[in-house]
N, C-alpha and C positions, 0 to 999 in steps of 0.2 A: 504494500500500500504506500502510495506517495501522496504528499499534500496536494498535488495537482489533481488527484482523483476525488478530493472532497468537494462536494457541490458548493458553488458560490452562495453566500447567504446563510451558511450553516452557523447556528448558534447552539452549541452543545456544551452542557456542564455535566461533569461526572465527578462525584464526590464519594469517598469512603471515609467515614468518621463516626464519632460517637454523639449520640443525642445528649446535648448539654443542658437542656431544660425541658420541663414537662411540655408535651404538645398542648397547644391552645386552639380550640375550635372557635372560630369567629364567624358571626353572621354579618353579611354586608348589606348595605341599604338596598341593593338590587334583589336581595332575597337569596343570593348564592351563599355558600359557606366555603370557608378556606381554613385549612389546618396550618397553623404557624408552627414551624419547627426551627430549632437552632442546632446545627451540627458543627462540632469542633473537629477540625482536621489537624492531625499532628504528623508532621514530616520529620524524619530523623535529621537532627542538626539544625532545625529551623523552629521559629516560634510557632505556637499553636495559632490557628486561624479559626474564628467563629464565623459561620456562614448562615445568614437567615434564609429560610426556605418557606415558600408559599405553595401549598398543595391544594388545588381546587378539586372538588369531588373525590377527596381521599376516602378510602374504605373506612368504615366505622372503627374497625379494630386498631387502626393506626393511632387513634387518639389515646389509646391506653398503653402505648409503648413506654417502657420505663427509661428514666434517665440512665445513661450509660450503655444503652443498646447500640451496637455497632450497625450502621446502615450503609447501604449502597443507594445513592440518590442520582437519578438521571433527569435532566431537564434542560432549561435554557436560562441564561442570565438576562435580567432586565433591570433597568433603572427607571423608577417611577418618581413623579413629582407630585407634591401635595401642599396644600396650605395648612400652616400650623402657627398659631400665635401671631397672626398677621404677616407672616413671611412665607416665602416659598422654600420648601425643604425637599430633599431627595433621599432616596434609599435604593441601594443596589441589593438585589436578592436573586436567588435561584427559584424559578417557577418549576416545580417538580412535575414530571409526567409519570414518574415511577419512583417509589422508594420501597426498599425491601431489606429486612434484617439480614445481615451477611450470614447468619447461622442457617439461613435457607438457601444453601448453595445452588440447588437446582433452579430456584426462582431467580437468583442473581444471574446465573448463566443464561437463562431464557431472556431476561431483560437486556443483557448486554448483546446477545445475538440479534435481538429485534432492533436495537439501535443501529448496529452495523449494517444490517440488511436494509433498514429504512434509509440509510445514506447511499445505498446502492454499492456498498463496498464488500470486499471479501478479505478475510484475515488469512 
């Protein structure tokens, strides 16, 4: 696989890390629900990085994942802007399409295979 085979416009985020706070189910004014997660990624020799995750239409069981659960998260990165306290603020987050506890290795393999196939690539 070479970078020239990745389709233009690809926005892909792939994280493996631990759930660092309890999942929070939020109701939006539109009536939709979003599960807010925070995943901490620790790379050897580097500082830990906390990544906010927004997961729309998450399965109900995901809201009960315990802090410390290791997750595979696949999604896209987005920066959104909003008004708060009379000023414009922004937040960068990953919008998850899939999140799976890494202890479920077959489900992780299936999720990764689907992402690669969706890009039209072969490993």
